[in-house]
C-alpha positions in Angstrom: 0.0 0.0 0.0 1.4 3.4 -1.0 2.0 6.2 1.5 -1.5 7.5 2.6 -0.3 11.0 2.9 0.4 10.8 -0.9 -3.0 9.4 -1.5 -4.7 12.2 0.7 -2.6 14.9 -1.1 -3.5 13.5 -4.5 -7.2 13.4 -3.5 -7.0 16.9 -2.2 -5.5 18.3 -5.5 -8.1 16.3 -7.6 -10.9 17.7 -5.6 -9.6 21.2 -6.0 -9.3 20.8 -9.8 -12.7 19.1 -10.0 -14.5 21.8 -7.9 -12.7 24.7 -9.8 -13.6 23.1 -13.3 -17.1 22.5 -12.1 -17.6 26.1 -10.9 -16.3 27.4 -14.2 -19.0 25.6 -16.4 -21.9 25.2 -14.0 -25.1 27.1 -14.8 -25.5 28.4 -11.1 -22.1 30.0 -11.2 -23.0 31.5 -14.4 -26.0 33.2 -12.8 -24.2 34.4 -9.6 -21.1 35.5 -11.8 -23.2 37.7 -14.0 -24.8 39.3 -10.9 -21.3 40.0 -9.5 -20.5 42.0 -12.7 -16.9 40.8 -13.3 -16.6 39.9 -17.0 -14.4 37.2 -18.4 -11.8 38.8 -20.6 -8.3 37.9 -21.7 -6.8 38.4 -18.3 -9.4 36.3 -16.8 -8.8 33.5 -19.2 -5.1 33.9 -18.4 -5.9 33.4 -14.7 -8.1 30.3 -15.4 -5.5 28.8 -17.5 -2.7 29.5 -14.9 -4.8 27.9 -12.1 -5.6 24.8 -14.3 -2.0 24.4 -15.1 -0.9 24.7 -11.4 -3.4 22.3 -10.2 -2.5 19.8 -13.0 1.1 20.1 -12.1 0.3 19.3 -8.4 -1.6 16.1 -9.5 1.2 15.2 -11.9 3.9 15.6 -9.3 2.0 13.4 -6.7 0.9 11.1 -9.5 4.4 10.3 -10.4 5.1 9.1 -6.9 1.8 7.0 -6.9 2.7 5.6 -10.4 6.1 4.5 -9.4 4.7 2.5 -6.6 2.0 1.0 -8.5 4.4 -0.1 -11.3 6.8 -1.7 -8.7 4.1 -3.5 -6.8 1.3 -4.0 -9.5 -0.9 -1.8 -7.2 -4.2 -2.4 -5.5 -7.6 -1.8 -7.2 -8.1 1.3 -5.1 -4.7 2.7 -6.3 -5.5 1.9 -9.8 -8.7 3.7 -9.4 -7.0 6.8 -8.0 -4.6 6.6 -11.0 -7.6 6.5 -13.4 -9.2 9.5 -11.7 -5.9 11.4 -12.0 -5.7 10.7 -15.7 -9.3 11.7 -16.2 -8.9 15.0 -14.4 -5.7 15.8 -16.5 -7.6 15.2 -19.7 -10.4 17.5 -18.6 -7.9 20.2 -17.8 -6.2 19.8 -21.1 -9.5 20.1 -22.9 -10.3 23.3 -21.2 -6.8 24.7 -21.8 -7.2 24.1 -25.5 -10.4 26.0 -25.5 -8.9 28.8 -23.5 -5.9 29.0 -26.0 -8.5 29.4 -28.8 -10.5 32.0 -26.9 -7.4 34.1 -26.0 -6.1 34.1 -29.7 -9.5 35.5 -30.8 -8.6 39.1 -32.1 -12.1 40.4 -31.4 -11.4 40.9 -27.7 -15.0 39.6 -26.8 -16.1 39.8 -23.3 -18.4 37.2 -21.7 -20.5 37.3 -18.6 -19.1 33.9 -17.4 -16.9 31.2 -18.5 -19.6 29.0 -19.4 -20.9 31.6 -21.9 -17.4 31.8 -23.4 -17.3 28.0 -23.6 -20.7 28.2 -25.4 -19.1 30.1 -28.3 -17.0 27.0 -29.1 -18.8 24.1 -27.6 -22.5 22.8 -27.7 -24.6 22.9 -24.6 -24.8 19.1 -24.6 -21.0 18.8 -24.4 -20.8 21.2 -21.6 -23.5 19.3 -19.6 -21.7 16.1 -20.5 -18.4 17.6 -19.0 -20.4 18.7 -15.8 -21.8 15.3 -15.3 -18.3 13.8 -15.8 -16.9 16.0 -13.1 -19.6 15.3 -10.6 -19.0 11.5 -11.2 -15.2 12.0 -10.6 -16.1 13.9 -7.4 -18.1 11.0 -6.2 -15.6 8.4 -7.0 -12.6 10.2 -5.4 -14.2 9.7 -1.9 -14.8 6.0 -2.7 -11.3 5.6 -4.0 -9.5 7.3 -1.1 -11.6 5.3 1.6 -10.9 2.1 -0.1 -7.1 3.0 -0.3 -7.1 4.0 3.5 -8.9 0.8 4.3 -6.3 -1.3 2.5 -3.7 0.7 4.5 -5.3 0.0 7.9 -5.8 -3.6 7.0 -2.2 -4.1 6.0 -1.1 -2.2 9.1 -3.1 -4.6 11.3 -1.3 -7.6 9.9 2.2 -6.1 9.5 2.4 -3.5 12.5 3.3 -0.7 10.1 3.5 2.9 11.3 0.1 4.0 12.6 -2.1 6.2 10.3 -2.0 8.6 13.3 1.6 9.2 12.6 0.9 10.1 9.1 -1.8 12.5 10.0 0.3 14.2 12.6 2.9 14.7 9.8 0.1 16.2 7.7 -1.1 18.5 10.6 2.4 19.9 10.9 2.5 20.5 7.2 -0.9 22.0 6.9 -2.4 23.3 10.2 -5.9 23.8 8.3 -6.0 20.0 7.7 -6.4 19.4 11.4 -10.2 18.8 11.3 -9.7 15.9 8.7 -6.7 14.7 10.6 -8.5 14.4 13.8 -11.4 12.5 12.1 -8.9 10.1 10.5 -7.0 9.6 13.9 -10.6 8.4 15.2 -10.7 6.0 12.3 -7.2 4.7 12.9 -8.3 3.5 16.4 -10.8 1.2 15.1 -10.5 -2.5 14.1 -10.9 -3.3 10.4 -14.5 -4.7 10.7 -15.9 -1.7 12.9 -13.9 0.6 10.5 -15.8 -1.0 7.5 -19.1 -0.4 9.0 -18.2 3.2 10.1 -17.1 4.1 6.7 -20.1 2.9 5.1 -22.2 4.9 7.5 -20.2 8.1 7.4 -19.2 8.3 3.9 -20.8 11.7 3.5 -19.1 13.0 6.4 -15.8 11.8 5.2 -16.6 13.5 1.9 -17.3 16.8 3.4 -13.9 16.5 5.4 -12.0 15.9 2.1 -13.8 18.9 0.7 -12.9 21.0 3.8 -9.3 19.9 3.3 -9.3 20.9 -0.4 -10.9 24.3 0.5 -8.2 25.1 3.0 -5.5 24.0 0.7 -7.0 26.3 -2.1 -7.3 29.3 0.3 -3.7 28.8 1.4 -2.7 28.9 -2.1 -4.7 32.1 -2.7 -2.9 33.7 0.2 0.5 32.6 -1.0 -0.1 33.9 -4.4 -1.4 37.4 -3.2 1.8 37.8 -0.9 3.9 36.6 -4.0 2.3 39.4 -6.0 2.8 41.9 -3.3 6.5 41.2 -3.1 9.0 42.7 -5.6 12.7 42.0 -6.1 14.1 45.0 -4.4 12.0 45.1 -1.5 14.5 44.3 1.1 17.5 45.7 -0.8 17.8 49.1 0.7 17.3 47.9 4.4 20.1 45.3 3.7 22.4 47.7 2.3 22.3 50.3 5.2 25.3 49.7 7.3 24.8 48.4 10.8 25.2 51.1 13.4 28.8 51.5 14.6 29.6 49.8 17.9 28.0 51.7 20.7 26.6 54.6 18.5 22.9 55.7 18.8 22.6 54.0 22.2 21.8 57.4 23.6 18.3 57.4 22.0 17.1 54.9 24.7 19.0 56.5 27.5 19.5 60.2 27.0 16.7 62.2 28.7 18.1 65.3 26.9 16.8 64.1 23.7 14.7 67.0 22.4 11.5 64.9 22.5 12.0 61.9 24.6 11.7 59.0 22.1 11.2 56.3 24.9 8.4 58.2 26.3 6.7 58.4 22.7 7.0 54.7 22.1 5.0 54.1 25.2 2.5 56.9 24.8 -0.6 57.5 22.7 1.1 60.0 20.5 0.9 58.8 17.0 3.7 60.3 14.9 7.6 60.9 15.6 9.8 62.7 13.1 13.5 62.2 13.0 15.2 64.8 11.0 18.8 65.8 10.0 21.2 67.0 7.4 22.1 65.0 4.4 24.5 62.3 5.5 23.8 62.7 9.2 23.1 59.0 9.7 19.2 59.0 9.7 18.7 55.8 7.7 21.4 54.1 10.1 19.4 55.2 13.1 16.2 54.0 11.5 17.6 50.5 10.9 18.9 50.4 14.4 15.5 51.2 15.8 13.8 48.7 13.5 15.8 45.8 14.7 16.5 46.8 18.4 14.6 44.6 20.9 14.0 47.6 23.2 11.9 49.2 20.5 9.5 46.3 20.6 9.5 46.0 24.3 8.7 49.5 24.8 6.0 49.4 22.1 4.3 46.6 24.0 3.7 49.0 26.9 1.6 51.0 24.4 -0.1 48.1 22.7 -0.7 46.2 26.2 -2.7 43.0 25.5 -3.7 44.0 21.9 -1.8 42.1 19.1 0.6 44.3 17.4 1.8 44.3 13.7 5.1 46.1 12.9 6.5 46.9 9.4 9.0 49.2 7.8 9.9 50.8 4.5 13.1 52.5 3.4 12.8 55.0 0.5 15.8 55.0 -1.9 15.9 57.3 -4.9 19.0 55.8 -6.2 17.4 52.5 -6.5 14.4 51.1 -8.5 11.3 52.9 -9.2 9.5 50.7 -6.6 12.0 51.7 -3.9 11.0 55.4 -4.3 7.3 55.3 -5.1 3.9 55.0 -3.2 3.5 51.6 -5.0 6.6 50.2 -3.3 5.7 51.9 0.1 2.3 50.3 0.2 3.2 46.9 -1.2 5.9 46.5 1.4 3.9 47.5 4.4 1.1 45.3 3.2 3.4 42.4 2.4 5.2 42.5 5.9 1.8 42.9 7.7 0.2 40.2 5.9 3.1 37.9 6.2 2.9 38.2 9.9 -0.9 37.5 10.1 -2.0 35.7 6.9 -5.5 35.4 8.2 -6.1 39.2 7.4 -5.5 38.7 3.7 -9.1 37.9 2.8 -10.3 41.0 4.6 -7.8 43.6 3.4 -8.0 42.4 -0.2 -11.8 41.3 -0.5 -12.0 42.0 -4.4 -8.8 40.0 -5.2 -9.9 37.4 -2.8 -13.2 37.1 -4.5 -11.5 37.0 -8.0 -9.4 34.1 -6.7 -12.6 32.3 -5.8 -13.9 33.0 -9.2 -10.8 32.2 -11.5 -8.4 30.5 -9.3 -5.5 32.9 -10.0 -5.0 36.7 -10.7 -2.7 38.3 -13.2 -4.1 41.9 -12.7 -1.4 44.2 -11.7 -1.6 46.2 -8.5 -3.1 49.6 -8.7 -2.7 52.6 -6.3 -6.4 52.9 -5.6 -6.4 49.1 -4.7 -3.4 49.3 -2.4 -4.7 52.5 -0.6 -7.9 50.8 0.0 -6.2 47.6 1.2 -4.1 49.8 3.5 -7.3 51.5 5.0 -8.8 48.1 5.4 -5.7 46.9 7.3 -5.4 49.9 9.8 -9.1 50.0 10.4 -8.9 46.8 12.3 -9.2 48.0 15.9 -8.5 44.7 17.3 -4.8 45.2 16.4 -2.2 47.8 16.9 0.3 48.9 14.1 3.8 50.3 14.2 5.3 51.6 11.0 8.8 52.9 10.5 9.2 54.9 7.4 12.6 56.2 6.4 13.8 58.8 3.6 10.4 60.3 2.8 12.5 63.1 1.2 13.6 60.5 -1.4 10.0 59.8 -2.4 9.7 60.3 -6.3 6.5 62.4 -6.3 4.7 65.2 -4.4 6.3 65.2 -0.9 3.3 67.3 0.2 0.8 64.6 -0.7 3.0 61.9 1.1 3.1 64.1 4.3 -0.7 64.6 4.1 -1.1 60.8 3.7 1.0 60.1 6.8 -0.4 62.8 8.8 -4.0 61.6 7.8 -3.3 58.2 9.2 -1.7 59.5 12.4 -4.5 62.0 13.0 -7.4 59.5 12.5 -6.1 56.3 13.9 -5.3 55.7 17.6 -4.2 52.2 16.9 -1.4 53.3 14.5 2.1 54.8 15.4 4.4 56.1 12.7 8.1 57.0 13.0 9.2 58.9 9.8 12.7 60.3 8.9 13.7 62.9 6.3 15.8 66.0 5.6 14.5 69.2 7.2 12.6 70.5 4.2 10.0 73.1 4.8 7.2 70.8 3.5 8.0 68.4 6.3 8.6 71.1 8.9 5.1 72.5 8.2 3.6 69.1 8.3 5.2 67.8 11.5 5.8 71.0 13.4 3.4 70.0 16.2 4.8 66.5 16.4 7.6 65.2 18.7 10.9 65.2 16.9 14.7 65.1 17.1 17.4 66.8 14.9 20.1 64.2 14.5 23.2 66.2 14.0 22.7 68.0 17.4 23.0 64.7 19.2 25.7 62.6 17.3 28.9 64.5 18.4 29.9 61.7 21.0 29.3 59.0 18.3 31.4 60.8 15.8 34.3 61.3 18.1 33.9 57.6 19.1 34.0 56.5 15.5 36.9 58.6 14.5 38.9 57.6 17.5 38.2 53.8 17.1 39.2 53.9 13.4 42.2 55.9 13.7 43.5 53.9 16.7 43.0 50.8 14.8 45.7 51.9 12.4 49.1 50.9 13.4 50.9 54.1 12.2 48.3 56.3 14.1 48.9 54.3 17.2 52.7 54.9 17.0 51.8 58.6 16.5 49.7 58.8 19.5 52.7 57.4 21.6 55.1 60.0 20.1 52.8 63.0 19.8 49.7 62.3 21.9 48.4 65.9 22.1 48.7 66.5 18.3 47.0 63.1 17.6 44.1 63.9 19.9 43.9 67.2 18.5 43.5 65.8 15.0 40.5 63.7 16.2 38.8 66.7 17.9 39.3 68.7 14.6 37.7 66.1 12.6 34.7 65.9 15.0 34.3 69.6 15.1 34.5 70.1 11.3 32.0 67.3 10.7 29.1 69.3 12.0 27.2 66.1 12.6 27.6 64.7 9.1 28.6 61.0 9.4 29.2 60.6 5.7 31.7 63.5 5.6 33.5 61.9 8.6 33.6 58.6 6.6 35.2 60.0 3.7 37.7 62.2 5.7 38.9 59.3 7.8 39.4 57.3 4.6 41.6 60.1 3.3 43.5 60.5 6.5 44.1 56.6 6.7 45.4 56.7 3.1 47.8 59.6 4.1 49.0 57.3 7.2 49.5 54.5 4.7 51.7 56.7 2.5 53.7 57.9 5.4 52.3 61.4 6.1 53.5 63.3 9.2 51.2 64.8 11.6 51.7 68.2 9.7 50.9 66.4 6.4 47.7 65.0 7.9 46.7 68.4 9.4 47.2 70.0 6.0 45.2 67.2 4.4 42.2 67.9 6.8 42.3 71.7 6.4 42.1 71.6 2.6 39.2 69.2 2.5 35.9 71.2 2.3 33.5 70.9 5.0 30.6 70.9 2.4 29.7 67.6 1.1 29.5 68.6 -2.6 32.7 70.5 -2.5 34.2 67.5 -0.9 33.0 65.3 -3.7 34.4 67.6 -6.4 37.7 67.8 -4.6 37.9 64.0 -4.6 37.2 63.8 -8.2 39.4 66.5 -9.5 42.5 64.9 -7.8 42.2 62.0 -10.3 44.8 61.7 -13.0 43.5 62.4 -16.6 43.2 58.6 -17.6 41.3 57.8 -14.6 39.2 61.0 -14.7 38.1 59.9 -18.2 37.0 56.4 -17.0 35.3 57.9 -13.8 33.3 60.3 -16.1 32.2 57.3 -18.3 31.2 55.4 -15.2 29.2 58.3 -13.7 27.3 58.9 -17.0 26.4 55.2 -17.5 25.2 54.9 -13.9 23.2 58.1 -14.4 21.6 56.9 -17.6 20.8 53.3 -16.3 17.2 53.0 -15.3 18.1 50.7 -12.5 21.5 49.8 -10.8 23.6 47.6 -13.0 25.8 44.6 -11.8 29.7 44.7 -11.7 29.8 42.3 -14.5 27.4 44.4 -16.7 29.3 47.6 -15.9 32.5 46.0 -17.1 30.8 45.3 -20.4 29.8 49.0 -20.9 33.5 50.0 -20.7 34.5 47.4 -23.4 33.0 49.6 -26.1 30.5 49.3 -28.9 32.9 48.0 -31.7 34.1 45.2 -29.4 30.5 44.2 -28.6 29.5 44.1 -32.4 32.6 42.0 -33.1 32.2 39.6 -30.3 31.2 35.9 -31.0 28.2 34.3 -29.4 30.0 32.3 -26.7 29.2 31.5 -23.1 31.4 33.4 -20.6 33.2 31.2 -18.2 32.8 31.4 -14.3 36.5 32.4 -14.1 36.1 35.3 -16.6 33.0 36.5 -14.7 34.9 36.5 -11.5 37.9 38.2 -13.1 35.8 41.0 -14.7 33.9 41.5 -11.5 37.0 41.8 -9.3 38.6 44.1 -11.9 35.6 46.4 -12.1 35.4 46.5 -8.2 39.1 47.7 -8.2 38.4 50.3 -11.0 35.4 51.7 -9.0 37.6 52.1 -5.9 40.5 53.7 -7.8 38.5 55.8 -10.3 35.4 56.7 -8.4 37.1 56.9 -5.0 34.2 55.1 -3.1 31.6 57.5 -4.5 30.2 54.4 -6.3 30.5 51.1 -4.7 29.3 47.4 -4.9 28.6 46.7 -1.2 27.3 43.1 -1.7 30.3 41.9 -3.7 31.3 39.4 -1.1 27.9 37.8 -1.2 26.9 38.3 -4.8 30.2 38.5 -6.8 29.7 39.4 -10.3 26.0 40.0 -9.7 26.7 42.6 -7.0 24.9 45.9 -7.9 26.8 49.2 -8.4 25.3 51.9 -6.2 25.8 55.4 -5.0 27.6 55.8 -1.7 24.8 57.9 -0.5 21.8 60.0 -1.7 24.0 63.1 -1.6 26.4 61.5 -4.1 23.5 60.9 -6.6 22.2 64.3 -6.2 25.7 65.7 -6.9 26.3 63.5 -9.9 22.8 64.0 -11.4 24.0 67.3 -12.8 26.7 67.5 -15.5 29.7 68.9 -13.9 32.4 71.2 -15.6 35.2 68.5 -15.2 33.0 66.3 -17.5 33.5 68.6 -20.4 37.2 69.2 -19.9 39.5 68.4 -23.0 41.2 65.4 -21.5 38.1 63.5 -20.6 37.2 63.2 -24.2 33.4 63.1 -23.5 32.1 64.9 -26.5 31.3 61.8 -28.6 30.5 59.5 -25.6 26.9 58.2 -25.6 25.9 56.3 -22.3 22.9 54.9 -24.0 24.9 53.2 -26.8 27.4 51.8 -24.3 24.4 50.3 -22.3 23.2 48.7 -25.5 26.7 47.4 -26.2 26.7 45.8 -22.8 23.3 44.2 -23.3 24.6 42.6 -26.6 27.8 41.3 -24.8 25.7 40.1 -21.9 23.4 38.1 -24.3 26.3 36.8 -26.4 27.8 35.4 -23.2 24.7 33.5 -21.8 25.3 30.0 -21.0 23.1 28.1 -23.6 23.3 24.8 -21.4 20.8 26.3 -19.0 17.1 26.6 -19.8 16.8 29.9 -17.8 19.1 31.6 -20.2 16.0 32.2 -22.5 14.3 34.3 -19.8 17.5 36.3 -19.3 17.8 36.7 -23.0 14.2 38.3 -23.3 14.7 40.5 -20.4 18.0 41.8 -21.9 16.4 42.1 -25.3 13.6 44.2 -24.1 16.0 46.5 -22.2 18.3 46.9 -25.2 15.6 47.8 -27.6 14.2 50.4 -25.1 17.6 52.1 -24.6 18.4 52.0 -28.3 15.2 54.1 -29.0 16.8 56.9 -27.2 19.5 57.4 -29.9 17.7 56.2 -33.0 18.1 59.6 -34.5 21.3 60.9 -33.0 23.3 57.8 -33.8 21.2 56.3 -36.6 23.8 54.0 -38.1 24.8 52.5 -34.7 21.2 52.2 -33.9 20.6 49.9 -37.0 23.6 48.0 -36.0 22.3 47.3 -32.5 19.0 45.9 -34.0 20.8 43.8 -36.4 23.1 42.4 -33.7 19.9 41.6 -31.7 18.6 39.7 -34.7 21.8 37.8 -35.1 22.1 36.9 -31.4 18.6 35.6 -31.3 19.1 33.4 -34.3 22.3 32.0 -33.0 21.0 31.3 -29.5 17.8 29.7 -30.6 19.6 27.7 -33.3 22.1 26.3 -30.8 21.8 22.6 -29.6 19.8 22.0 -26.4 22.1 19.6 -24.4 18.9 18.0 -22.6 17.4 17.1 -26.0 18.2 13.4 -26.7 17.7 13.9 -30.4 20.1 16.7 -30.5 17.5 19.2 -31.3 17.7 23.1 -31.1 16.3 25.3 -28.4 13.7 26.6 -30.9 12.6 22.8 -31.5 12.3 22.3 -27.7 10.3 25.5 -27.3 7.9 24.4 -30.1 7.6 21.0 -28.5 6.8 22.6 -25.0 4.3 25.0 -26.7 2.5 22.1 -28.2 2.2 20.1 -24.9 1.3 23.1 -22.7 -1.0 24.9 -25.4 1.1 28.2 -25.0 0.7 29.2 -28.6 -0.2 28.1 -32.1 2.9 26.1 -32.9 2.0 25.9 -36.6 2.8 29.5 -36.9 6.2 29.4 -35.3 8.9 29.8 -37.9 11.5 32.0 -36.1 12.9 32.7 -32.6 11.1 36.1 -32.2 7.7 34.4 -32.3 8.4 32.6 -29.1 8.6 35.6 -26.6 6.9 35.5 -23.2 4.3 38.0 -24.5 3.1 38.8 -28.0 4.7 42.2 -28.0 8.1 40.6 -27.7 7.9 39.7 -31.4 10.9 41.3 -32.9 9.2 43.1 -35.9 6.5 44.2 -33.4 9.1 45.8 -31.3 10.4 47.7 -34.3 6.8 49.1 -34.9 6.3 49.9 -31.2 9.4 52.0 -31.1 8.7 53.5 -34.6 12.0 52.3 -36.1 11.0 52.9 -39.6 14.5 52.7 -41.0 14.8 49.2 -39.6 11.5 48.1 -40.8 12.3 49.2 -44.4 15.6 47.5 -44.4 14.0 44.3 -43.0 11.1 44.4 -45.5 13.3 45.0 -48.4 15.1 41.7 -47.6 13.3 38.5 -47.0 10.9 39.2 -44.2 7.3 38.1 -44.6 5.3 41.4 -45.4 2.2 40.4 -43.4 3.8 38.3 -40.8 1.0 37.2 -38.3 1.4 36.0 -34.8 -1.2 35.9 -32.0 -3.9 37.3 -34.3 -2.0 40.4 -35.3 -0.2 41.4 -38.5 2.5 44.1 -38.5 0.1 46.4 -40.3 -2.6 45.9 -37.7 0.0 46.5 -34.9 0.9 49.7 -36.5 -2.7 50.8 -36.9 -3.2 49.9 -33.2 -0.4 52.2 -32.3 -1.7 54.9 -34.5 1.7 55.1 -36.2 0.8 56.5 -39.6 4.5 56.6 -40.7 4.9 52.9 -40.3 1.4 52.2 -41.8 2.6 54.1 -45.0 5.8 52.3 -45.0 4.2 48.8 -44.9 1.7 49.8 -47.5 4.4 51.0 -49.7 6.3 47.8 -49.4 3.1 45.9 -50.7 1.3 44.8 -47.5 -2.5 44.6 -48.4 -4.8 47.1 -46.7 -7.6 44.6 -47.3 -5.9 41.7 -45.4 -8.5 39.5 -43.6 -9.3 39.7 -39.9 -11.7 37.8 -37.7 -14.7 40.0 -38.5 -13.8 41.1 -42.0 -10.9 43.1 -43.2 -8.4 45.5 -41.5 -9.7 48.3 -43.7 -13.2 47.8 -42.3 -11.9 47.5 -38.7 -10.1 50.9 -39.5 -13.3 52.6 -40.5 -15.3 51.2 -37.7 -12.9 52.3 -35.0 -12.3 55.7 -36.6 -16.0 56.4 -36.7 -16.8 55.1 -33.1 -15.8 58.0 -30.6 -16.6 55.8 -27.6 -13.9 53.0 -28.6 -11.5 55.1 -30.7 -8.1 55.8 -29.0 -6.6 58.0 -31.7 -7.0 61.6 -32.6 -8.9 62.7 -35.7 -5.7 63.7 -37.3 -4.2 60.2 -36.7 -7.1 58.4 -38.1 -7.3 60.8 -41.2 -3.5 60.1 -41.9 -4.3 56.3 -41.6 -7.5 56.3 -43.8 -5.7 58.4 -46.5 -2.8 56.0 -46.5 -5.0 52.9 -46.9 -7.1 54.7 -49.7 -3.8 55.6 -51.7 -2.9 52.1 -51.5 -6.0 50.2 -52.9 -8.2 50.0 -49.9 -11.6 48.8 -51.1 -13.7 52.0 -51.6 -16.9 50.0 -52.3 -17.3 48.4 -48.9 -20.1 49.6 -46.6 -20.2 49.5 -42.8 -23.8 49.1 -41.5 -25.1 50.3 -44.9 -23.0 53.5 -44.7 -20.6 54.0 -47.7 -16.9 55.0 -47.2 -17.9 58.6 -48.2 -20.7 58.7 -45.6 -18.4 57.4 -42.9 -15.7 60.0 -43.6 -18.2 62.8 -43.6 -19.9 62.0 -40.4 -16.5 61.4 -38.7 -14.3 64.2 -39.9 -16.7 67.1 -41.2 -16.9 69.0 -38.1 -13.2 68.5 -37.3 -11.8 69.8 -40.7 -13.9 70.5 -43.8 -10.9 70.9 -46.1 -9.3 67.6 -45.0 -12.6 65.8 -45.3 -13.1 67.1 -48.9 -9.6 65.9 -49.6 -10.4 62.4 -48.4 -13.5 62.2 -50.4 -11.6 63.0 -53.5 -9.2 60.2 -52.7 -12.2 57.9 -52.4 -13.6 59.1 -55.8 -10.2 58.4 -57.6 -10.0 55.1 -55.9 -13.5 54.1 -57.2 -12.7 55.3 -60.8 -9.4 53.2 -60.7 -11.4 50.1 -59.4 -13.8 50.5 -62.3 -11.0 50.6 -64.9 -9.5 47.6 -63.4 -12.8 45.7 -63.5 -13.4 46.6 -67.1 -9.8 45.7 -68.1 -10.3 42.4 -66.4 -13.6 41.6 -68.0 -12.4 42.6 -71.4 -9.5 40.3 -71.1 -11.8 37.3 -70.0 -14.1 38.1 -73.0 -11.2 38.2 -75.3 -9.8 34.9 -74.4 -13.3 33.4 -74.1 -14.4 34.5 -77.6 -11.3 34.1 -79.7 -10.1 30.7 -78.3 -6.6 32.2 -78.5 -4.3 33.1 -75.9 -2.7 31.1 -73.1 -5.6 29.0 -72.3 -6.1 27.9 -76.0 -2.5 27.4 -76.5 -2.4 24.9 -73.7 -5.0 22.9 -75.3 
């Protein structure tokens, strides 16, 4: 007998799939679904498909374990029955996935009130009803099969003293706490002898069935909670927190002990006051203090005196305007706070995300992106729970990429209206925050850190052997140097960090106490002046490379890795000439270490890769501090000096070169390389659009390189394919088995992207790269290439790109090409004349209609008994009479041209028919 835990898990997955599939196609769900008002569209179809695939994977995984046991032991009747039910459920799932694939490729973008209604568009009602009956039959059989399987186990256990079923159920209870009710019930069965058990099972089959269903519901809800948490999470969520240095030994301890702190922070933590503001100069250590507070056990212990017996949820967010968009936005703030709160108490998820929770109940999955209104409402739902208390710590609100006044109002709104919420926020002393928080308790950091700075300087200097010897020889001068640094710092820890580095560099080079004093005196006390001084001391070759690195970092949308940055400095010509060849781990390590050293020597610590020890070549290059980013965000005079040779340097071009080198170096032996390829491909095209006019030749070269790399990577051999097939062959085979796309249309690598807009020619249209399109079309590319229901011409029309429309028509693409409901020309007229659905301007539609008419669009068609002329007049007359008249003239010329063509055609037919001569008669 196989492991009953496997049988129970298999039954739970089967019940989930049966329940979900039944709810999709049932008539009762259709009525309630329509009343709910949520329409079934492409995103809903994607959600349904995703859930069916995931449930099928779960069944397939457990089924393989069951199958291996059945094959090795020939299996019992109950086990074979379970196997048959698995096979039947997978078949149902496959049939529904095929239907969904067809519905999603329908270019009409139809909406349905329910999935059953969508199904009726391709299946007859009898077939749907038969599927419902089949699912109901499976549901009844699963209880019988599972009971029989468990009966066999207990009978076998009774004879062989196997591990008790109770042990298995205890394992299950530990794995899934929500399964406890079923576990308790089965432990009761475990204590009975086989004869009593048989009688009990027959009498209480319905109760057992309900327990299995409850277990499946719990598993489904757990999966929904996990998926919502996964959607809330984003890659850089913890990055800023992890990057902030831990507070230096014994610094910031005063905040819990110093009663002279302007507004006693300890008292605030215990009181009913709802907001505390920590402010300070740039570089004064605000983020370090906030991290210190977020992890210090005393913060939690003091907050418990405020929350008393009420359960408390804590969460934090650290804004970072040198990071990703999510690290400096409202979206990032809300998703992080909601993620942390929901992770601590998963039971709140259904309450704070009611619409999304209901959507999961309807469709089993959810691919809708988060929106700000939804996140704000979810946050409101979270904090409105008066049975809990909340502590939120939010750092760097001055680094928010938006209206700081609105952010301050939002925070004040929470603090003013909720007595169950505490907020500790930190920022620079900007007026917008001074006005917002002027009546709230606060502290100014630089007024309180002089002892911390003196301790930091003293410890770092005394750890240096040369300074320790200097201290013995000239103790007064050595102590005086420490005091001078502390005094000149004015509470700015970042300034101290850089100055101490400079002094230690001097000690390394044998500087005397006089040299060290002079070094300190010439260093400006203003941070930006200090940054400029550090850079201007570089040698010309180093200055040139530093300027390149600064510009590349400034142009990059997100922080780049050490490996990627090393590619940018290789140059465009090297990228173009490089072969498609996987980079070795040794070369990656060498490049990363070399780049780290160059950052240190050229950028003097203003840029760094703090996670190098952990992440190696993938470590991100980041600004030392927000003040460094602010300083480098403006073009400086030294960037334009003659010896830096920056006049012809284009950072976007260098970034594209790096993407090309990165893609050429991907390891083709790993299946994940395709995901990396498409991510880099998308970024490269986006950056290349920035210089398509300024550096046109290089721009075309970039696109041709992408085409070349795509062909070579996809034509390379898949090492896991026993027949030695290419990666393109593998993807087509996988697409056929998982119903991802219509494999018969796949002829090239760019048709296999993760979404339809990754098709290579479609990219060219989306970024309006007419020169590339022209070059491509003049070669051997299909003129009306069609994937996912779209042609290049229809994509250009969708984007209202009249220049590309003209280019495609000039190259011979037919304006009368067929679509699902007629021709593309008819679709153009319908959308242009419908103000409710039209997304373009009158001028854009006039340009497109003229282009179609001038390239043989059929002037004789009618839309709802309206002629082309009538549609043009009703659509454009009030907008521009002269333009309307011009379009009517084009229609008239086109009609005359069509008449002549028809006359010539009929004359030729008559000629050949009457005379018996010509090609037809000769062939006879």
